[in-house]
mmCIF file as gemmi writes it, N, C-alpha and C atoms, coordinates in Angstrom:
data_model
loop_
_atom_site.group_PDB
_atom_site.id
_atom_site.type_symbol
_atom_site.label_atom_id
_atom_site.label_alt_id
_atom_site.label_comp_id
_atom_site.label_asym_id
_atom_site.label_entity_id
_atom_site.label_seq_id
_atom_site.pdbx_PDB_ins_code
_atom_site.Cartn_x
_atom_site.Cartn_y
_atom_site.Cartn_z
_atom_site.occupancy
_atom_site.B_iso_or_equiv
_atom_site.pdbx_formal_charge
_atom_site.auth_seq_id
_atom_site.auth_asym_id
_atom_site.pdbx_PDB_model_num
ATOM 1 N N . ARG Axp A 1 ? 84.363 90.069 89.82 1 0 ? 1 A 1
ATOM 2 C CA . ARG Axp A 1 ? 84.817 89.585 91.099 1 0 ? 1 A 1
ATOM 3 C C . ARG Axp A 1 ? 85.045 90.776 92.02 1 0 ? 1 A 1
ATOM 4 N N . ALA Axp A 2 ? 84.573 90.693 93.227 1 0 ? 2 A 1
ATOM 5 C CA . ALA Axp A 2 ? 84.833 91.724 94.235 1 0 ? 2 A 1
ATOM 6 C C . ALA Axp A 2 ? 86.194 91.453 94.867 1 0 ? 2 A 1
ATOM 7 N N . CYS Axp A 3 ? 86.936 92.519 95.139 1 0 ? 3 A 1
ATOM 8 C CA . CYS Axp A 3 ? 88.229 92.366 95.795 1 0 ? 3 A 1
ATOM 9 C C . CYS Axp A 3 ? 88.54 93.635 96.583 1 0 ? 3 A 1
ATOM 10 N N . THR Axp A 4 ? 89.57 93.549 97.407 1 0 ? 4 A 1
ATOM 11 C CA . THR Axp A 4 ? 90.001 94.707 98.185 1 0 ? 4 A 1
ATOM 12 C C . THR Axp A 4 ? 91.186 95.365 97.499 1 0 ? 4 A 1
ATOM 13 N N . ILE Axp A 5 ? 91.473 96.592 97.904 1 0 ? 5 A 1
ATOM 14 C CA . ILE Axp A 5 ? 92.643 97.287 97.365 1 0 ? 5 A 1
ATOM 15 C C . ILE Axp A 5 ? 93.914 96.544 97.746 1 0 ? 5 A 1
ATOM 16 N N . LYS Axp A 6 ? 93.97 96.016 98.956 1 0 ? 6 A 1
ATOM 17 C CA . LYS Axp A 6 ? 95.15 95.257 99.377 1 0 ? 6 A 1
ATOM 18 C C . LYS Axp A 6 ? 95.36 94.037 98.486 1 0 ? 6 A 1
ATOM 19 N N . GLN Axp A 7 ? 94.278 93.345 98.109 1 0 ? 7 A 1
ATOM 20 C CA . GLN Axp A 7 ? 94.42 92.211 97.199 1 0 ? 7 A 1
ATOM 21 C C . GLN Axp A 7 ? 94.979 92.662 95.85 1 0 ? 7 A 1
ATOM 22 N N . LEU Axp A 8 ? 94.543 93.812 95.361 1 0 ? 8 A 1
ATOM 23 C CA . LEU Axp A 8 ? 95.078 94.337 94.105 1 0 ? 8 A 1
ATOM 24 C C . LEU Axp A 8 ? 96.563 94.653 94.228 1 0 ? 8 A 1
ATOM 25 N N . GLN Axp A 9 ? 96.948 95.273 95.348 1 0 ? 9 A 1
ATOM 26 C CA . GLN Axp A 9 ? 98.346 95.629 95.543 1 0 ? 9 A 1
ATOM 27 C C . GLN Axp A 9 ? 99.234 94.402 95.675 1 0 ? 9 A 1
ATOM 28 N N . GLU Axp A 10 ? 98.683 93.297 96.157 1 0 ? 10 A 1
ATOM 29 C CA . GLU Axp A 10 ? 99.453 92.07 96.329 1 0 ? 10 A 1
ATOM 30 C C . GLU Axp A 10 ? 99.294 91.115 95.138 1 0 ? 10 A 1
ATOM 31 N N . SER Axp A 11 ? 98.549 91.535 94.119 1 0 ? 11 A 1
ATOM 32 C CA . SER Axp A 11 ? 98.295 90.666 92.973 1 0 ? 11 A 1
ATOM 33 C C . SER Axp A 11 ? 99.576 90.426 92.175 1 0 ? 11 A 1
ATOM 34 N N . GLU Axp A 12 ? 99.517 89.403 91.368 1 0 ? 12 A 1
ATOM 35 C CA . GLU Axp A 12 ? 100.64 89.035 90.504 1 0 ? 12 A 1
ATOM 36 C C . GLU Axp A 12 ? 100.115 88.935 89.081 1 0 ? 12 A 1
ATOM 37 N N . SER Axp A 13 ? 100.999 88.623 88.165 1 0 ? 13 A 1
ATOM 38 C CA . SER Axp A 13 ? 100.561 88.35 86.798 1 0 ? 13 A 1
ATOM 39 C C . SER Axp A 13 ? 101.126 87 86.374 1 0 ? 13 A 1
ATOM 40 N N . ASN Axp A 14 ? 100.391 86.305 85.5 1 0 ? 14 A 1
ATOM 41 C CA . ASN Axp A 14 ? 100.863 85.008 85.028 1 0 ? 14 A 1
ATOM 42 C C . ASN Axp A 14 ? 101.823 85.203 83.865 1 0 ? 14 A 1
ATOM 43 N N . SER Axp A 15 ? 102.26 84.108 83.268 1 0 ? 15 A 1
ATOM 44 C CA . SER Axp A 15 ? 103.245 84.18 82.178 1 0 ? 15 A 1
ATOM 45 C C . SER Axp A 15 ? 102.703 84.908 80.956 1 0 ? 15 A 1
ATOM 46 N N . GLU Axp A 16 ? 101.38 85.001 80.838 1 0 ? 16 A 1
ATOM 47 C CA . GLU Axp A 16 ? 100.765 85.711 79.718 1 0 ? 16 A 1
ATOM 48 C C . GLU Axp A 16 ? 100.48 87.166 80.057 1 0 ? 16 A 1
ATOM 49 N N . GLY Axp A 17 ? 100.881 87.611 81.267 1 0 ? 17 A 1
ATOM 50 C CA . GLY Axp A 17 ? 100.68 88.995 81.68 1 0 ? 17 A 1
ATOM 51 C C . GLY Axp A 17 ? 99.288 89.289 82.198 1 0 ? 17 A 1
ATOM 52 N N . ARG Axp A 18 ? 98.514 88.252 82.491 1 0 ? 18 A 1
ATOM 53 C CA . ARG Axp A 18 ? 97.145 88.45 82.991 1 0 ? 18 A 1
ATOM 54 C C . ARG Axp A 18 ? 97.133 88.541 84.514 1 0 ? 18 A 1
ATOM 55 N N . LEU Axp A 19 ? 96.214 89.342 85.026 1 0 ? 19 A 1
ATOM 56 C CA . LEU Axp A 19 ? 96.113 89.613 86.454 1 0 ? 19 A 1
ATOM 57 C C . LEU Axp A 19 ? 95.682 88.376 87.23 1 0 ? 19 A 1
ATOM 58 N N . LEU Axp A 20 ? 96.389 88.094 88.334 1 0 ? 20 A 1
ATOM 59 C CA . LEU Axp A 20 ? 96.042 87 89.231 1 0 ? 20 A 1
ATOM 60 C C . LEU Axp A 20 ? 95.775 87.576 90.619 1 0 ? 20 A 1
ATOM 61 N N . ILE Axp A 21 ? 94.593 87.314 91.151 1 0 ? 21 A 1
ATOM 62 C CA . ILE Axp A 21 ? 94.26 87.692 92.518 1 0 ? 21 A 1
ATOM 63 C C . ILE Axp A 21 ? 93.971 86.4 93.264 1 0 ? 21 A 1
ATOM 64 N N . ASP Axp A 22 ? 94.677 86.172 94.356 1 0 ? 22 A 1
ATOM 65 C CA . ASP Axp A 22 ? 94.564 84.917 95.108 1 0 ? 22 A 1
ATOM 66 C C . ASP Axp A 22 ? 94.731 83.715 94.184 1 0 ? 22 A 1
ATOM 67 N N . LYS Axp A 23 ? 95.691 83.817 93.257 1 0 ? 23 A 1
ATOM 68 C CA . LYS Axp A 23 ? 96.069 82.766 92.304 1 0 ? 23 A 1
ATOM 69 C C . LYS Axp A 23 ? 94.978 82.429 91.286 1 0 ? 23 A 1
ATOM 70 N N . GLN Axp A 24 ? 93.971 83.299 91.159 1 0 ? 24 A 1
ATOM 71 C CA . GLN Axp A 24 ? 92.929 83.12 90.154 1 0 ? 24 A 1
ATOM 72 C C . GLN Axp A 24 ? 93.021 84.244 89.13 1 0 ? 24 A 1
ATOM 73 N N . GLU Axp A 25 ? 92.923 83.873 87.843 1 0 ? 25 A 1
ATOM 74 C CA . GLU Axp A 25 ? 92.96 84.868 86.781 1 0 ? 25 A 1
ATOM 75 C C . GLU Axp A 25 ? 91.703 85.737 86.83 1 0 ? 25 A 1
ATOM 76 N N . VAL Axp A 26 ? 91.902 87.043 86.753 1 0 ? 26 A 1
ATOM 77 C CA . VAL Axp A 26 ? 90.804 87.993 86.842 1 0 ? 26 A 1
ATOM 78 C C . VAL Axp A 26 ? 90.905 88.961 85.667 1 0 ? 26 A 1
ATOM 79 N N . SER Axp A 27 ? 89.792 89.147 84.957 1 0 ? 27 A 1
ATOM 80 C CA . SER Axp A 27 ? 89.793 90.116 83.863 1 0 ? 27 A 1
ATOM 81 C C . SER Axp A 27 ? 89.009 91.368 84.236 1 0 ? 27 A 1
ATOM 82 N N . GLN Axp A 28 ? 88.106 91.245 85.211 1 0 ? 28 A 1
ATOM 83 C CA . GLN Axp A 28 ? 87.352 92.394 85.712 1 0 ? 28 A 1
ATOM 84 C C . GLN Axp A 28 ? 87.231 92.254 87.218 1 0 ? 28 A 1
ATOM 85 N N . PHE Axp A 29 ? 87.199 93.405 87.899 1 0 ? 29 A 1
ATOM 86 C CA . PHE Axp A 29 ? 87.018 93.36 89.345 1 0 ? 29 A 1
ATOM 87 C C . PHE Axp A 29 ? 86.188 94.552 89.78 1 0 ? 29 A 1
ATOM 88 N N . GLN Axp A 30 ? 85.666 94.462 90.987 1 0 ? 30 A 1
ATOM 89 C CA . GLN Axp A 30 ? 84.829 95.516 91.551 1 0 ? 30 A 1
ATOM 90 C C . GLN Axp A 30 ? 85.385 95.893 92.914 1 0 ? 30 A 1
ATOM 91 N N . LEU Axp A 31 ? 85.501 97.197 93.153 1 0 ? 31 A 1
ATOM 92 C CA . LEU Axp A 31 ? 85.926 97.715 94.448 1 0 ? 31 A 1
ATOM 93 C C . LEU Axp A 31 ? 84.768 98.475 95.088 1 0 ? 31 A 1
ATOM 94 N N . VAL Axp A 32 ? 84.602 98.294 96.38 1 0 ? 32 A 1
ATOM 95 C CA . VAL Axp A 32 ? 83.679 99.12 97.151 1 0 ? 32 A 1
ATOM 96 C C . VAL Axp A 32 ? 84.567 99.965 98.048 1 0 ? 32 A 1
ATOM 97 N N . CYS Axp A 33 ? 84.581 101.286 97.811 1 0 ? 33 A 1
ATOM 98 C CA . CYS Axp A 33 ? 85.536 102.13 98.516 1 0 ? 33 A 1
ATOM 99 C C . CYS Axp A 33 ? 84.979 103.549 98.67 1 0 ? 33 A 1
ATOM 100 N N . CYS Axp A 34 ? 85.684 104.336 99.456 1 0 ? 34 A 1
ATOM 101 C CA . CYS Axp A 34 ? 85.337 105.737 99.674 1 0 ? 34 A 1
ATOM 102 C C . CYS Axp A 34 ? 86.335 106.62 98.942 1 0 ? 34 A 1
ATOM 103 N N . VAL Axp A 35 ? 85.839 107.664 98.325 1 0 ? 35 A 1
ATOM 104 C CA . VAL Axp A 35 ? 86.713 108.651 97.684 1 0 ? 35 A 1
ATOM 105 C C . VAL Axp A 35 ? 87.168 109.619 98.769 1 0 ? 35 A 1
ATOM 106 N N . ARG Axp A 36 ? 88.482 109.713 98.969 1 0 ? 36 A 1
ATOM 107 C CA . ARG Axp A 36 ? 89.035 110.576 100.015 1 0 ? 36 A 1
ATOM 108 C C . ARG Axp A 36 ? 89.554 111.907 99.476 1 0 ? 36 A 1
ATOM 109 N N . ALA Axp A 37 ? 89.92 111.942 98.19 1 0 ? 37 A 1
ATOM 110 C CA . ALA Axp A 37 ? 90.424 113.187 97.588 1 0 ? 37 A 1
ATOM 111 C C . ALA Axp A 37 ? 90.245 113.115 96.078 1 0 ? 37 A 1
ATOM 112 N N . VAL Axp A 38 ? 90.07 114.273 95.473 1 0 ? 38 A 1
ATOM 113 C CA . VAL Axp A 38 ? 89.928 114.384 94.02 1 0 ? 38 A 1
ATOM 114 C C . VAL Axp A 38 ? 90.903 115.444 93.543 1 0 ? 38 A 1
ATOM 115 N N . LYS Axp A 39 ? 91.642 115.129 92.494 1 0 ? 39 A 1
ATOM 116 C CA . LYS Axp A 39 ? 92.62 116.078 91.944 1 0 ? 39 A 1
ATOM 117 C C . LYS Axp A 39 ? 92.483 116.104 90.427 1 0 ? 39 A 1
ATOM 118 N N . GLU Axp A 40 ? 92.175 117.292 89.898 1 0 ? 40 A 1
ATOM 119 C CA . GLU Axp A 40 ? 92.104 117.469 88.45 1 0 ? 40 A 1
ATOM 120 C C . GLU Axp A 40 ? 93.535 117.56 87.912 1 0 ? 40 A 1
ATOM 121 N N . ILE Axp A 41 ? 93.811 116.79 86.864 1 0 ? 41 A 1
ATOM 122 C CA . ILE Axp A 41 ? 95.115 116.847 86.207 1 0 ? 41 A 1
ATOM 123 C C . ILE Axp A 41 ? 94.891 117.183 84.738 1 0 ? 41 A 1
ATOM 124 N N . SER Axp A 42 ? 95.954 117.465 84.019 1 0 ? 42 A 1
ATOM 125 C CA . SER Axp A 42 ? 95.8 117.927 82.637 1 0 ? 42 A 1
ATOM 126 C C . SER Axp A 42 ? 95.137 116.89 81.731 1 0 ? 42 A 1
ATOM 127 N N . THR Axp A 43 ? 95.292 115.609 82.051 1 0 ? 43 A 1
ATOM 128 C CA . THR Axp A 43 ? 94.731 114.57 81.184 1 0 ? 43 A 1
ATOM 129 C C . THR Axp A 43 ? 93.461 113.93 81.726 1 0 ? 43 A 1
ATOM 130 N N . GLY Axp A 44 ? 93 114.333 82.9 1 0 ? 44 A 1
ATOM 131 C CA . GLY Axp A 44 ? 91.799 113.731 83.474 1 0 ? 44 A 1
ATOM 132 C C . GLY Axp A 44 ? 91.658 114.063 84.946 1 0 ? 44 A 1
ATOM 133 N N . THR Axp A 45 ? 91.312 113.044 85.74 1 0 ? 45 A 1
ATOM 134 C CA . THR Axp A 45 ? 91.083 113.233 87.172 1 0 ? 45 A 1
ATOM 135 C C . THR Axp A 45 ? 91.676 112.068 87.952 1 0 ? 45 A 1
ATOM 136 N N . ASP Axp A 46 ? 92.359 112.377 89.055 1 0 ? 46 A 1
ATOM 137 C CA . ASP Axp A 46 ? 92.861 111.361 89.978 1 0 ? 46 A 1
ATOM 138 C C . ASP Axp A 46 ? 91.96 111.322 91.205 1 0 ? 46 A 1
ATOM 139 N N . TYR Axp A 47 ? 91.605 110.105 91.628 1 0 ? 47 A 1
ATOM 140 C CA . TYR Axp A 47 ? 90.791 109.913 92.826 1 0 ? 47 A 1
ATOM 141 C C . TYR Axp A 47 ? 91.597 109.084 93.818 1 0 ? 47 A 1
ATOM 142 N N . LEU Axp A 48 ? 91.767 109.59 95.032 1 0 ? 48 A 1
ATOM 143 C CA . LEU Axp A 48 ? 92.36 108.795 96.1 1 0 ? 48 A 1
ATOM 144 C C . LEU Axp A 48 ? 91.217 108.042 96.743 1 0 ? 48 A 1
ATOM 145 N N . VAL Axp A 49 ? 91.239 106.698 96.646 1 0 ? 49 A 1
ATOM 146 C CA . VAL Axp A 49 ? 90.159 105.882 97.193 1 0 ? 49 A 1
ATOM 147 C C . VAL Axp A 49 ? 90.717 104.962 98.275 1 0 ? 49 A 1
ATOM 148 N N . GLU Axp A 50 ? 89.861 104.63 99.251 1 0 ? 50 A 1
ATOM 149 C CA . GLU Axp A 50 ? 90.266 103.828 100.404 1 0 ? 50 A 1
ATOM 150 C C . GLU Axp A 50 ? 89.137 102.871 100.738 1 0 ? 50 A 1
ATOM 151 N N . ASP Axp A 51 ? 89.5 101.647 101.153 1 0 ? 51 A 1
ATOM 152 C CA . ASP Axp A 51 ? 88.463 100.658 101.473 1 0 ? 51 A 1
ATOM 153 C C . ASP Axp A 51 ? 88.625 100 102.842 1 0 ? 51 A 1
ATOM 154 N N . GLY Axp A 52 ? 89.49 100.534 103.682 1 0 ? 52 A 1
ATOM 155 C CA . GLY Axp A 52 ? 89.704 99.946 105.001 1 0 ? 52 A 1
ATOM 156 C C . GLY Axp A 52 ? 90.874 98.986 105.036 1 0 ? 52 A 1
ATOM 157 N N . THR Axp A 53 ? 91.313 98.493 103.861 1 0 ? 53 A 1
ATOM 158 C CA . THR Axp A 53 ? 92.487 97.622 103.807 1 0 ? 53 A 1
ATOM 159 C C . THR Axp A 53 ? 93.71 98.379 103.323 1 0 ? 53 A 1
ATOM 160 N N . SER Axp A 54 ? 93.49 99.407 102.497 1 0 ? 54 A 1
ATOM 161 C CA . SER Axp A 54 ? 94.582 100.213 101.949 1 0 ? 54 A 1
ATOM 162 C C . SER Axp A 54 ? 93.961 101.344 101.126 1 0 ? 54 A 1
ATOM 163 N N . SER Axp A 55 ? 94.814 102.112 100.475 1 0 ? 55 A 1
ATOM 164 C CA . SER Axp A 55 ? 94.33 103.166 99.581 1 0 ? 55 A 1
ATOM 165 C C . SER Axp A 55 ? 95.122 103.114 98.281 1 0 ? 55 A 1
ATOM 166 N N . ILE Axp A 56 ? 94.539 103.701 97.246 1 0 ? 56 A 1
ATOM 167 C CA . ILE Axp A 56 ? 95.145 103.676 95.917 1 0 ? 56 A 1
ATOM 168 C C . ILE Axp A 56 ? 94.64 104.893 95.146 1 0 ? 56 A 1
ATOM 169 N N . ILE Axp A 57 ? 95.399 105.324 94.155 1 0 ? 57 A 1
ATOM 170 C CA . ILE Axp A 57 ? 94.938 106.397 93.275 1 0 ? 57 A 1
ATOM 171 C C . ILE Axp A 57 ? 94.318 105.763 92.043 1 0 ? 57 A 1
ATOM 172 N N . ALA Axp A 58 ? 93.076 106.125 91.779 1 0 ? 58 A 1
ATOM 173 C CA . ALA Axp A 58 ? 92.372 105.679 90.576 1 0 ? 58 A 1
ATOM 174 C C . ALA Axp A 58 ? 92.353 106.847 89.604 1 0 ? 58 A 1
ATOM 175 N N . ARG Axp A 59 ? 92.832 106.624 88.406 1 0 ? 59 A 1
ATOM 176 C CA . ARG Axp A 59 ? 92.914 107.695 87.41 1 0 ? 59 A 1
ATOM 177 C C . ARG Axp A 59 ? 91.823 107.503 86.367 1 0 ? 59 A 1
ATOM 178 N N . CYS Axp A 60 ? 91.141 108.58 86.033 1 0 ? 60 A 1
ATOM 179 C CA . CYS Axp A 60 ? 90.062 108.549 85.048 1 0 ? 60 A 1
ATOM 180 C C . CYS Axp A 60 ? 90.409 109.51 83.914 1 0 ? 60 A 1
ATOM 181 N N . TRP Axp A 61 ? 90.419 108.974 82.69 1 0 ? 61 A 1
ATOM 182 C CA . TRP Axp A 61 ? 90.639 109.812 81.518 1 0 ? 61 A 1
ATOM 183 C C . TRP Axp A 61 ? 89.298 110.041 80.863 1 0 ? 61 A 1
ATOM 184 N N . PRO Axp A 62 ? 88.972 111.28 80.504 1 0 ? 62 A 1
ATOM 185 C CA . PRO Axp A 62 ? 87.655 111.55 79.905 1 0 ? 62 A 1
ATOM 186 C C . PRO Axp A 62 ? 87.534 110.919 78.527 1 0 ? 62 A 1
ATOM 187 N N . ASP Axp A 63 ? 86.328 110.486 78.206 1 0 ? 63 A 1
ATOM 188 C CA . ASP Axp A 63 ? 86.019 109.965 76.885 1 0 ? 63 A 1
ATOM 189 C C . ASP Axp A 63 ? 85.599 111.142 76.013 1 0 ? 63 A 1
ATOM 190 N N . LYS Axp A 64 ? 86.382 111.453 75.02 1 0 ? 64 A 1
ATOM 191 C CA . LYS Axp A 64 ? 86.118 112.632 74.197 1 0 ? 64 A 1
ATOM 192 C C . LYS Axp A 64 ? 84.853 112.488 73.366 1 0 ? 64 A 1
ATOM 193 N N . ASN Axp A 65 ? 84.304 111.257 73.275 1 0 ? 65 A 1
ATOM 194 C CA . ASN Axp A 65 ? 83.085 111.027 72.503 1 0 ? 65 A 1
ATOM 195 C C . ASN Axp A 65 ? 81.826 111.193 73.343 1 0 ? 65 A 1
ATOM 196 N N . VAL Axp A 66 ? 82.005 111.437 74.657 1 0 ? 66 A 1
ATOM 197 C CA . VAL Axp A 66 ? 80.863 111.584 75.564 1 0 ? 66 A 1
ATOM 198 C C . VAL Axp A 66 ? 80.839 113.009 76.07 1 0 ? 66 A 1
ATOM 199 N N . GLY Axp A 67 ? 79.674 113.634 76.03 1 0 ? 67 A 1
ATOM 200 C CA . GLY Axp A 67 ? 79.528 115.002 76.503 1 0 ? 67 A 1
ATOM 201 C C . GLY Axp A 67 ? 79.576 115.08 78.021 1 0 ? 67 A 1
ATOM 202 N N . PRO Axp A 68 ? 79.566 116.28 78.583 1 0 ? 68 A 1
ATOM 203 C CA . PRO Axp A 68 ? 79.618 116.436 80.041 1 0 ? 68 A 1
ATOM 204 C C . PRO Axp A 68 ? 78.353 115.892 80.709 1 0 ? 68 A 1
ATOM 205 N N . VAL Axp A 69 ? 78.522 115.414 81.931 1 0 ? 69 A 1
ATOM 206 C CA . VAL Axp A 69 ? 77.393 114.91 82.716 1 0 ? 69 A 1
ATOM 207 C C . VAL Axp A 69 ? 76.592 116.082 83.218 1 0 ? 69 A 1
ATOM 208 N N . ARG Axp A 70 ? 75.292 115.994 83.143 1 0 ? 70 A 1
ATOM 209 C CA . ARG Axp A 70 ? 74.416 117.081 83.603 1 0 ? 70 A 1
ATOM 210 C C . ARG Axp A 70 ? 73.51 116.624 84.685 1 0 ? 70 A 1
């Protein structure tokens, strides 16, 4: 399901702890956004992303089983 960052920030969870966006249960979502900043941290990388509705930090932890991208 495609959604905006604002929808994610306003999302709720049901009694089972599952994500609800616009009162619909969502297990996967897709964002179309721009990366505004990148910050390397000790455990991975933080990306500040923005989509015109809001911004959020997306954190990526490296998969130790995958080699570096070339």
